[in-house]
C-alpha positions as a printed Julia matrix, in Angstrom:
73×3 Matrix{Float64}:
  -1.81  -11.03    7.97
   0.26  -12.59    5.23
   2.4   -10.74    2.7
   0.19  -11.98   -0.14
  -2.87  -10.45    1.56
  -1.13   -7.08    1.84
  -0.03   -7.33   -1.81
  -3.57   -8.07   -2.95
  -5.03   -5.17   -0.94
  -2.37   -2.72   -2.13
  -2.97   -3.71   -5.76
  -6.7    -3.33   -5.22
  -6.37    0.18   -3.74
  -4.14    1.31   -6.61
  -6.55   -0.1    -9.19
  -9.74    1.17   -7.49
  -8.41    4.74   -7.21
  -6.6     4.84  -10.54
  -3.19    5.5    -8.98
  -0.51    5.17  -11.69
   1.83    3.13   -9.49
   2.63   -0.49   -8.8
   3.78   -2.32   -5.69
   7.56   -2.67   -5.82
   8.41   -4.09   -2.37
   6.68   -5.35    0.74
   8.84   -5.85    3.82
   7.68   -6.81    7.32
   8.28   -4.06    9.91
   7.99   -4.01   13.69
   4.52   -2.53   13.67
   3.21   -3.64   10.28
   4.61   -3.52    6.77
   6.79   -1.21    4.73
   5.44   -1.0     1.2
   7.37    0.53   -1.66
   5.42    1.82   -4.65
   7.06    2.51   -7.99
   5.64    4.79  -10.64
   4.43    3.18  -13.85
   5.95    6.05  -15.83
   9.67    6.74  -16.02
  10.8     9.83  -14.19
   7.94    9.88  -11.7
   8.96    9.64   -8.03
   8.65    6.41   -6.06
   6.8     6.33   -2.75
   7.45    4.29    0.36
   4.93    4.02    3.19
   4.98    2.34    6.57
   1.65    0.62    6.94
   0.73    0.61   10.61
  -2.48   -1.0    11.62
  -3.56   -1.98   15.13
  -5.88   -4.63   13.76
  -5.11   -7.08   11.02
  -8.45   -6.83    9.26
  -8.71   -6.21    5.54
 -10.78   -3.08    6.15
  -8.22   -1.49    8.47
  -5.3    -2.33    6.18
  -7.16   -0.88    3.18
  -8.04    2.31    5.07
  -4.46    2.66    6.29
  -3.2     2.31    2.71
  -5.64    4.96    1.49
  -4.6     7.33    4.27
  -0.88    6.73    3.62
  -1.32    7.45   -0.09
  -3.59   10.44    0.65
  -6.53    9.0    -1.28
 -10.13    9.99   -0.58
 -13.47    8.55   -1.61
């Protein structure tokens, strides 16, 4: 999976769930990607997650992002 694909999915998850953050960094890691999220409002804490996904499908990456950000349907 390409970095641009991960960026697009992360942006989509943030938008779909109304999370007031934006993607700040995406760095390849041994078992996936490390994604840094910055708050859209000053003073709010930033979040960094290690996205680990056994399969490189869009569905699994999206679900892993939701789980990492503790989002539910």
